[in-house]
N, C-alpha and C positions, 0 to 999 in steps of 0.2 A: 441169622434172619435174614431172608432175601429183599435187597433193598429194592429192587423194580417193583415186585409185588406190592411192598407195603408201601410205596409211593415216596419212601423218603432216601436222602443222600446216606452214603455210609459216613458213620462215627468218626469224630476226631478224639483221639485217645490220648491221653495225657496223665503221665506218672511223676507225681513231687514227692522226693526225698527230703526231709529236713530234721534237725534233731529240736528238741524242746526249746522255746525260746528264739528260734530263729523265722517265726513268723510263716510257717510254712500254711497254715490254715487261712492266713490272710491272704496269701498268694492265691490258693484255689478260691476264696469267696472272690476275689477282684476278676479271674477268669470266669466264672459263674457270671457274676452281675456282668460282665462284658458281654459274654455272649447272649445274654438273655436280653441284654439292652438292643442286640440287633435281632432279635426274633430268634435265635434260636432256642432247641431245649438242651438244659445242660444238667449236669447229675453229678456229685462227686461225694463220695465214702471216702472213709480213712480207716486206717488199722494199725493202732500205736505200737510202740516197740520197745524195746530197752537196749540197743545197740552201744550209746553212748552219752555220758553224762544225763540229761534228765530222760533219755529216750530218742529214738529217732521214729518217725511217723511215715507211713506211707498214705499219699491223697491220689486217691484215682480218681480221673473225672472224663467224661463223656460230652461231647457236645455236638449236636446233630441238626441241621435244617431241615423241617419238615417241608416236601413240596405239596403235601396238601392240608386244607386247612385242619380238617378233623382228623388225622393223622394222629396216633399216638404210640410213638414208638417206644420199645423195650431196651433198655439200657442195662449195661452189665454194672456188677458190683464190686468187681475186680479184674485187675489186669490180666491179660492173656499173654505168656511168654512169646517172644514173636510178634506180637499185634500192637504195639506202643507206636506212636506216631512222635510224641514229644516227651522226652524224660528229663524233668530239671531237677538237680542237686544241689543242696545248699551246703554242700560240703564235699571235700575230694574222695573221702574213702567211701561218703554214701554212696557217690558215681560209680565207685568200684562194685557197692555190693548190688547196684540195680544192675549192672553189667553180669554179676555172678546168678542173679535172680531170671535173666535169659529176658528182662525188660528192653534191651538195648539190641537191634538188628542190625546188619548192614545194610539192608535193602530198603530201608523207610524211616528209620527213627534219628530225630534230630535230638544229640545229648548237650545239653546246658547244664555246666557245672561251676562252682566257684572252686579256686585252685587252692584255698588256704587248707590250713589243717586245724583240725579240733582234735588232739590227741584223745583215743581211747583209754580207758581204764586200762586196759592190758598192756598197752603200748607205754603206759607212766608207770605201772608197775614193773616192769623189767627192768632187771639190777643195771642192764648195761643200756645199749641204745636199741630200746623195743620198737622206734618208729618204722611203721609200715614205709616199705620204696613206693614215694609217690611217681617217679621217674617211672616205674612199671604200669602203673595206673593209667597214666596220662597216655602211656605208649597203646595201653590195652585199648582205651577210650578209643582213641585213633584210628585202630584196625577195624574195631566192633561197630561204631556207630556210622552210617550215612553221612553225618556231619555232626563235628563236633565244636562246641562253642565253650572256651571255658577263660576266665579271668578272676583275679583276686576280688569278687565280689562284696567280700567283708570290707577288705581296705576302701573299697569305694562308699559302702555303707558309712564308715566311720569319717572319711572324709568329708561325706556331705551333711553328716549329721543326722543322718535316717538309720534304718536296719536294712538288711541283707534281702530281704522278700523284695524290696521296690527295685534294688538293682537287679533281681533276678528278672523282676515283670519287664525290665527295660532291655534286658538281652533278649526276651523272648519275643518282644516288639520286633527286636532290631534282625533278630533271626530270620524273619517272614515264614516262621512256620505255622501262624495261623492267618485266616484270612480277613484279618482285620488293620485298619490303619493305625496309624501312631496317636492321631486325635482319637482313635476309640479307647486305647489304654490310657491316655492321660485325663480323659473325661471319667474313666470308672475310678481314679485315684480322687479327684477331684470330687465324683458324688459322694465319697465314704466319708469326706469330710473332718478326718482325722491326720493329724501330722502330714496335710497336704504339701505345703512348700518343701519340706525335708524329702518326703518322698518324689517329688518330681525331680528335685536335684538326682537323688540317687539313681531313678529312672533314667535320666539324662543320660547319666555317666555311663549306665551298664548298655543303653541303647547306643551310645557313640561308640564304645569299646568294639562291638559286633559290627559296626558299620565300618568304622577306623581304626583297625589296632594299633594299640599304642606302638611308637617307634621304638626301638631297644633303648636299653639305658645309656646313655653316653658314660665313654671310660674315662674316669678322673684320675688326672697323672697324680702321683705319690709326690707330696711336699717333704722338706727336712722338718723331722721334729723340732718343736720348739719348746725350750723349757720354760713353763710359767707357772705362777703361783710359789707359797712357801718363803722362808728367808732366804738373804742373801745367800747363806751357806747350804742350805737345802739346795738351791738352783745349782750352785757348783757343784756340788756331788753328783746331781742328777745329770748335769751335761757330762762330768766325767765318767759316769756309767754309760752314758750313751756313747762317748767317743769309744769305749772300752769295744766296743761291739767291732772293732776295726780287728779285734785278735781271733774273732771269729770268722769260718767261712760265709760269703755273702749269701748262699742258700739258707744260711739259720736266721738271718737279720730280722724278717718279719716276725718269726715266732719270737726272738728274743725280744724284740720291743714290745710285742705282745704281753712277754713274761714280766719287763720290767714296768710296765704301766700296772700290771696287776699286783707284783710286789708292794708300789708305791702306794696303790689302793687301799692294800690290805694291813700293811704297816707302817714303813718309811723308805727314807732313801736307803739308809744303811743295810735294808733287808734286801734293798736291790742288788747293792752290791753281793751279801753274802750268795744269792741265787745266781750272779754271773760267776762267783768263785767255784762254785760246786758245777756249775756249766761247764766250766773250762778245765775240770779236771778229767771228763770223760771226752772234752772233744780233743785233748791232747793225746788219747788213745784211740781216735777215729781217721783210721787210714782209708775209707771207702771213698771210690769217688763222688758219689751223691751225698756223702755226710750226713747219712741214715742217723747214725749211733747221736749226732751232734743235736739234731732235727729233735729227734723224738727225746733228748734229755732237757731240752730247751721247753717242750711243751711238759711234760711230765713232772719234773720239778717243781716250775710252778704251781700246778695244781696240788702238789705235796707240801708244799710250804704253806699254802693259803688253804690250811684246813679249815673245818667250820666247826668252830667254837662259840660258847655263848657271847663272847664278846662279837663274833663276828655278825652274829643272828641280830644281835641286840643294835650293831651299828648299821646293820641292813633296814632294820622294820622303823629306824630313827631319821633315817635319810627323807631329806625334804623331796627328792626325786621321787621315793617309793609311793609317797603320797599325792603328788601330781599324775603319778602312773596310774593310780586305783581309779582319781576322779576322770581321767582320760578314758579310760578303760569300760567304766560305768555309765560316760557320756554326761556327767554331771554338769548342771550349769552354773554360772559362776554365783548365781543368787542361793544355792542351792548347799546345804549342808552336810556332811558324809562322815560318817562314824566308821572306825575301824578296828576292828574287834579281833585278837589275835589268841589263839588258843597254845597255852603254853604248860608242859609237863618235865621240867626237869628231873634227873635221876639223880640220887646221891652221887653217882661218879661224876655229873657235870658239875655239880655244888662243888666239892672237893678238887674236882681240875681246875676251877676258878681261883685257889687259894695260891698262896707262895709254894713251892715244891715241897720245901720241910714239912710247912703245917698241913697241906693236902695228903701228906702220908701218913703222919700222925693221928689225923681225924678219919682215915681211912682205916687205920690198924685197929681205932679203939670202936669198942662193940656200942660202949655208951654212947659216943657222939654219932656213931652212924645211926642206932637208934632214932636219936632226938631228931637229925635232920629227916630221917625217913618218916617220923610221923608230921614235922612242918609239912615236907613235901609230899605228903601221900598222895594227894589230890591235884589233879591239873587248875588251871586258872586262865579264865577268860580276863584277858588284860586288852582294855580300850588304850589304844596308842594315841587316839585323838583327844584325850583326857589327861590333864598334867597329870594324876593321880597314876595312871598306866604308863604315860610317856617318859617320867624322869627316874622310874626304877631303871627301865630300859639304856636311857641315855646315860645313866651315871653308869653303867656295866657296858656302855660301848666305850664312856671314857677311860676303860682300864686298858686300853690298846698300849700305852707306851710302856705299862710292865708285864707285858703279855709273856716276854722271854723269859721270866722270871718264876711264873706259874707252872703248876703241875702238868698241866695237858702241854705246855710247848716242851718241856724238858722227855717227856714221854714220846712225842712225835716225833721229835728230833732225834732220838735214840732209833727210834724205827726207821726214819727217811735214812739216817747215816749209814745203818745195817742194810738197806736196801742197795744203796748207790756202794758201797764196799765192795757187795756181792756182783754189780754191774760191772766195777772196775776189774778185778779179777778175773773176770770171765772174758772181757773185750779183746783182750791179746791171743787168747785162742779159738775165740769162735764170737764172733762181731753180731753175728745174727741171733744167736742167744743171748747177748747181752740185750740187744734190742727186744727182744721178747719179753727180756725181764723188766726191761724199763716200761714197757706197756703194762703190765700188771698193776702197776698203781692204778688204772681205771678202777679198780674192783673197789678201792678205798673210797668212800664218798660219805656226803651227810654228816650226821652225828646223832647221838644217842645210839639206840638199836641197830638205826641202818649202820652205822658207822661200825659196832661193835661187829655186826654180821659180815662186814665186807672186807674187815681188817683179817678176822677168821678165815675167810675164804683166800684172801693173800696169802699169809701165813703157811696156808695150806699148799696152795700151788709152787710157792717158791721153795717150800722144803722139800719138792719134787726134783729140784734143779741138781740136787745132790746124786739123786737116784739116776738121772739121765747124764751125769756129768763124762764126756769123751765120747756119746753117741752123735752119729752125723745129723740125726733127726732130731736131737732134742728140742732145738727151737721150735721144730714143729710141733712137739709134745707137748711144749709149753704153752705154744700157742692154742691148741687144743683144750688144755686143763683151763686156760683163762677163758675160753668161749664157753665152754661148759658151765664155768662157775657164773658167769655173765647169764647164761640161758635160762636160770629158775632161781629162786629167791632159798628156796629149802636146800638147796646144795646136792640132792640127788644125784643128778648128775657128772656132778664134781667127784662125788664118792664113787660112782660108778667106772668113771675115769683113772683115779688114782689107783681104784682094783686093777685095773688093767694096766697100768705100770710097774705094779710091785709084782708081776708075773711075766714081767719081761726077762 
């Protein structure tokens, strides 16, 4: 369209990418309402998608101010790559997708994005750390856009009791990308008449972030650990555990403190001492100047000893902090009642694992008893943890914590852990790099039920390759490759291929 012949200015083009529930449609409606209130012609279209969670939608807007009273501009229905003035993304990876689509260009586009992440299904399904690299998206956005405005708009919305669309609207106003005053934006929110006060607070936070970026977070100095809670004997034992950190290199102290905190939360103070005992055996074999073996042992042993079992799951689901977190996440008011329903489907293996070791083995070996348990627990159950009938059974299961060491699951986990640590200790004197990679393989074992079984199977297969690689200078590199292959896909096909390659070496 020739703007001079038609007697109209060039349109302002805006693309909004948002997931379901983030208010992308509200944001688009606000922009259209503001433009029309100022005498502009505005049009919005949307294309739904299924990129994340309930789906990501692209909203495309064109705003134009006719120069002649009777002119009727023809507006486009879809964004044209390389010809978008403003791109607004309600999540960081949505900004990355907008860049991939060519909507962001260095000569004209102002890119406004929330820097928070809502993990995609593919990221969460990855057996390892499947999160996409946020730093890469940020760097690409800086290089691709004419101007890049970003902040954690979701945090702003939660802090102000509103929604992210209001914070993004404020960031748009603060960016100066549209020829409207702040008062025009605020008047639009007020005229909508829904959630006005909260929206204005979030709007103000978004506007202020663009106008005056927040200062960097101050560095908080570390304070000495202080033992609180428990009875006098437990406090004395925990103080003794903290004092034992002096026996380890300072580089490992932070990781060890985190491990101690995890052990006490998971079991008790005595378990924390068991943790330090296991780490100390490997630390005595660590002669590297950077103490990599000790640090990795502190990390991985803490994870291994705090395995997920029925007791742990029940404990976490009945904690008061969890109910408070749920209320906070859904932004429930104090006068609102929130019901929480959990879906649970324990296998017979999990039921037997919660029995004393001898009894659990007896039941597992009895076809009659196994069949009875399978009929009882054949179907999954929906448990309302906000009702006494649902909360009390889980609370009683969580109360089995003091007896955990006597249960079948614990005896099996500790046997597995001990074999892993024995292999690490035997390897460390001759190949410290390989010993570190063996420790890192514990990342493969996680979760419970089928997830735990798959991870343990992969772990055993990777560790089984250590004997095949023993004595090779590149043994550590091969174990790392095997571990990465096991983490890369759930089915284990990449691991199968890597193991076949090793068999031919």
